[in-house]
N, C-alpha and C positions, 0 to 999 in steps of 0.2 A: 479586374480579376484575371486579366490575361497574363499576369506575371506569376500566377499560382497554379498548382495542379488542381484539376477539378474534373469530375465526371458529370457535371451538370450540363444538360442540353437545353434547358428552357431559357426563356428570356427574363425570368424572374429576377428582381433585384435581390441582393443578399438579405435585406430586411424581410421582404415578402417570402423568401425561401425559408428563413428561420421561423416566421409566423406559420407557414404551412406545416413545417415539421412539428411545431408545438401543437397546432390544432389536431393533427393526425395522432400525435402521442396521447393527447388528452382523451380522444375518442377510444384509442386502444386501451388506455388504462381502465376505462369503464367496462370494456369487454372482459379484461382480465379479472375484474372483480367477480365476474360470473363464471369464470373458467375453472374447471376442476384441477386439483393438483396432479391427478393422473395425466391430464392432457398437457400440462406444462412440463412435467417430468419427461413425458414421451418426446417432446420437442428437444429437450436437452440430450436425450439418448440418441435421437436422430442426428443432432449436431456432432456428437462424438463419432458416430459412424461416418458422417460426411468428412470430418477432418481426417479420419483414418484412410478413407478412399481417395482423398485429394491431397495427400502429402506432397506429391510432385508439383502440383499447381501452387500450393502454398509456399513451398521452398523457392520456387522460381520467382514468385512475386516478391518474396522477402529478399531474394538476391538483387532485385532491382533497387530496393531501398538501401541495401548494403553498399552497392556500387555507387549510388548517389552520395551516400554518407562518406565513403572513402574519398570520392572526388572532391568533396567539400572539406576534407581533412578534419572530420569530426574525431574527437578523442576516443581512446580505447574503451573507457567505461561506457560511453554511449553506444559504441559498436557492440559491446558485450550485451547490453540491455536490448538492443535492436535485433540481434541474431536469433533465428529459429533453427531448430535441428530436429531430426527424427525423434530423438529422446525427449526434447522439449514438447513436441506435438503429442507424444504419448502421455506425458505428464498432464497436458491440458485435457486429454480425453479422460484420464483417471479422475481429474477434478470435476469434470462434467458429470461423470457417473456417480461420484460421491454426492454432489449437490442434488442430483435427481433422486437419490435414495434417502436423502435426509428428510426428517419429518417437516411438514409444511408449517411455518409459524402462523399463517393466516387462519383466523377463526379460532385459534386457541384461547382459552380463558384462564385468567388468574384465579386464585382462590376466591370463593364467594363469601361476602360478608352479609350479615342480616341486620338490618336496622331495627330499633325498638318497635316500629310500627309494622314490621314484617316484610318490608321491601328487601329484595335480594339484589346485591350489586356485585358486578365483576368487571374486569377490564378485558376487552377482546382485542387481539392483535389484528391490525389491518395494514394494508400497503400505505406507503407515503403518497403515492400517486404517479407523478412524472419526475424522473430524476435525470438531471443533466450531469454528465461526467466528462471532465477535461483532463487529459493526461498526455504525457510525453514519452516518446521512444519505444515503450514496451508494447508490442503488438498483442501479446497474450492478454493484456487488460481488456481488449475488445471482447474476447470470449468470456473472461471471468466476469466482467461487468454485465454483459448480456445475460449470462446464466443466473447470476445472483438476483438481478432485477426481475427476471421472468419468474423464477421460483418463488420470490417474495411478492409477486403480483403487481409489480411496478412496470410501467412503460419507461423506456429510457432513450435519451438522445446522447450519442457518444461523439466526442471530438478528440481524435487522437492526434499525436504530434505529426508535423509535416514530414519528418524523416521516416515515418512508418506508413506513409500514404498507401503504397501499393499493397502492403501486408494487411492493413486495416480494411481496405476495400475488398480484398480477397476473403477475409473472414466475414465481412458483412454479407457477401453473396451467399456463403454457406449458411449463415444465420437466417437470412430471409427464406432460403429454401427449406430449412428445418421447420420454421414457423408455418409455412404454407402446407407442408406435408402433414401437419397435425391440426389443420383447421384453425390456426391462429392468425391474427392480422400481422403482416410483416411490419406494420408501423409500430408494433410493440417494441421493436429495437431498430433504431435508425442511426446510421453512422453518417455524420456530416460529410458531404462529398466535395469539399473544397478545403484547401489549406490557407485560404485568406484569413489572416489574423482577426479581421473584423467580425468573422463569424463567432468568435469567442465572446466579443463584446456584446453582440446581439443576443447570444444564448443566455448570458447572465442577467439580461434585462427582461426576459420573457416571463414576467410575473403572472400573466393571465394563464399560462400553460405549464410552467415548470415550478415544482414545489420545493426542490432543494438542488443545489449544485455541489458536486464533490470534485474539487480540483486536486490533481496530483502533478507536482512539478517543482521547479526551483523558486528561489526567492523572488526573482523578477516577475515571473508569472503570477505568483500569489499576491505580490504587492499591487500589480495592475488590477487583478480581479477584486481585491479589497476596495479599490477606488471605484471600479465600474459596476460592481454587482448590486442588483436590487433584490435578487433572489437569495434567500438564506443559504449559507455554505457550511458543509462539514469539511473542515480543513485537514489536509494531509501535508503537514510541514516536513521539513528535511529531517533526516535521521542522523543527528550528531550523537551517536551512541557511545556509552562509556562502560568500562569494566573496572571494578576495584578488586585488586588482589589483596586480601586481608592478611593480617599477621598470623591468623590461625588457618591459613589455606594449606591444602595439600600441594606442595611445590610442583611435583610432576604434573598433576592435573592442571594447575594454574598455567604452567607454560604451554601445555598442549591446548588448553581451551582458549587462551589468549591468541595463540598463533592461528588456530582454526577460525576464530571470530574475525580476524583481520583478513586472512588469505582465502577463505572459502569462496568468496565471490565479491570482488570490489564494488561492483555496480549496484548492489542491492541496498535498500535503505536501512537494513539491519546490520550492515557491516560495522565492525568496531572501528571507531575513529580516535578515541582517547583512552589510554590505559593509565590507571592510577594505582601505584604500587606502595604498600605500606613500607615505611623505612625499615621496619624490623626484619623484613624478608627481601628487601631490594637486592642485596648482594648475592642472595641465593637464586633469585629469579632473573634479574636483568642480563647478566653475562650470557647465559645460555639462550635466552629469548632474543637478545640483541643479535647474536650470531645467526640464529635461524632467520630472523627478519632480513638481515643483510644478505645472507645466502640466497634468499628468495627474491631479492631485488626490491625490498621495501625500504623506502627512505624513512628515517626516524627524526622527528622534531622533538627535542628533549629539554627538560629543565637542567639547571647546572649540576644538581646532585646526580642525576641520571648520567649526564655526560662524563662526570668524573669516574663513576663506577665502570662505565663502558671503556673509558680510556685506560683505567687501571688493569684491565684484562687484555689490553692491546687492540681493542676494537676502535677503529678510526674510519672516517669517510674513505670510500674507495670508488672505483669506476662502477661497481655493481650497485651500490646504494650509499647515499650520503647520510651523514649524521649532522643535523643542524640545530642551532639554538632555537627553541620554541618562542614564538611571539604570542601576545594576547590574541591575535587573530587566529592563530593555529588552534587554540583551545576551543574556539567557537565555530570551527570549519568542518563541514561534511566533505571529506576529501573525495570519496567515491573513486579511489585509485590506490596505488601502492605507496601510501604515505600514512604514518601513524604518529600521533602525538603521545608522549610519555612523560609522566610527572610522578615524582616521589612525594607522598603525603605523610604527615606525622601521625594521623589518627583516622579512625572511621569517620568521625565528625568532619574532619577537613575534606575527606573524599566526598562526603554528602554535600558539603558547602560548595565544593568545586562544581559538582553536577548541577546543583540548584542555580548556579551563576551562568553556566555555559550550555547546559543541555537543551535540546529542542523538544524534550518531553516525549521522545519516541520509545527507546528501550535502553535499560541499564542492567548490569549484572554485577553480582558480588561472588567471589570465590572464597569460600570459608567453610571450616568444619565446626564453627561455633554457632549453634542454633539461635542463641540470643542475639548475636550480632547480625545474623541473617534476617531475623524478624525485624530488628531495628532498621536495617537498610530498606526492607520492603515497605515498612510503615512510613519512613521519613522521606524516601525518594518519590517525588511527584512526577512520574512518567506513566505512559499508557501501558507499558509492560515492565515488570521488575523481576529479574531472575536471580536464582541462587544456583551456583555451580553449573552454569550453562553458558554457551556462547550466545551472543546477541542475535545471531543469524536465524534463530528459530522464530523471530517475529514475522509470521507469515500465516495467512488464513489456512493454507493447505496443512501446515504443521500443527495448527491449533484445532484441526478437525472440522473446520468450517467449509471444506471443499475448495475454497478460494476466498479472495477478498477483493473488494473494490478499492480499498486503500487502508491505510493505518491512520486512524483519526488521532490527532493530538489535541482535539477539543476536550473540554470538560463537560459540555452539555450534550445531551441526546445519546451519543455513542462514543466509545473510546477504544483504542487499539484496533486490531484487524476488524474491518467492517464486513461482517458476513450477513446472513439472512436476517437475523433479528435486528441488526443495526439499520436495516432498510425498511423497518416497519415502525408504525406508531400504534396508538391504541385509541379505542373509544369505550366509553362506559356503556354497559348494557344493564338495564334495570328491570326487574320483574316485580309485579305486585298482583293484588286481587281486589282492586277497587279502592285502595286507601285514599284518604283525603287529607290535605295538609291542614293542620290546626291553626 
């Protein structure tokens, strides 16, 4: 472990260290089962105050991570995801206060049904227990994950990316302080104190202590976890997001929305990666949109029909941004940068078929004024979020009113889309009677 960053001071082996974290998390989860929502919410408000009072400290620690990342020549999208700012810290505080104010899901009951013998049945929302969360680059996830897990009554073990080591440990210090200030065990939120990659392999095998793993990262990480994990996982796969500009679209809105969906922020998983344009409006949409993308410095990887339309208006590759022939690989790629794939389609059905073939199941959007086609798109497209007349960048727990999210699940089981409070709970049956006997 001497080649990795670590704040560990004990002589524990990595395996023993993770076992210790797991044991402490399980004990904390039992305490949280008996903790009031007021106490948990107070800890979140304390954390918001601590972040506000410690901005200078947090930005200084983040600067260490940014300096290391630049020294390693990490690419621009990763640097974008890694960077904190005063504004970003303010947004995090707002998210914490929103989560604190939200109704607690724990203990809530479904509608009660009554059996013929008079028994009354309902489902009660309860915490999952201990959640392990593995994520890359974004230090804000440390706070979002801690807040959502705590509010939903779960203990958590967090393992952030090595590139955000100093930022994550800084947030961990403030989280621990906020828990202690409110009489809660600091083991309710534990941030792994080493960047040793084997810590991830150990975490996903802690079946005695961890109930579910939520991984956020690239294909290589998820492939490795799929092989190593013994703990069930809620998967956050890549965001290969699509937008279809329908033949009944408002042209001006379509151009503005597509441009915003690509350029708002390249590094987020809701950024637009592939644009599908109906042939009926392609000549109205693509020349203006192509000019705007190129002026912004966005490379376009296009089908032959798109290339012909762009060329007919004099738009060619230049030093600012290239126009290239799209390959099959481009259709399935999450670029996370200033690159967009563009294809002309003959029909709504062809757009939906393209999405079915290449989408990662994250977020898709249609721009149309035809309500029937909008409904057809939302019914037939099998992704965790499907929009009408909106950019894909709204795929976010904060924007959905969840306060924050731990990830955006592309699973079909348990939870889907932005994973907020309810996605971190399960249920148990509660049954009332008055002495009935089974016949």
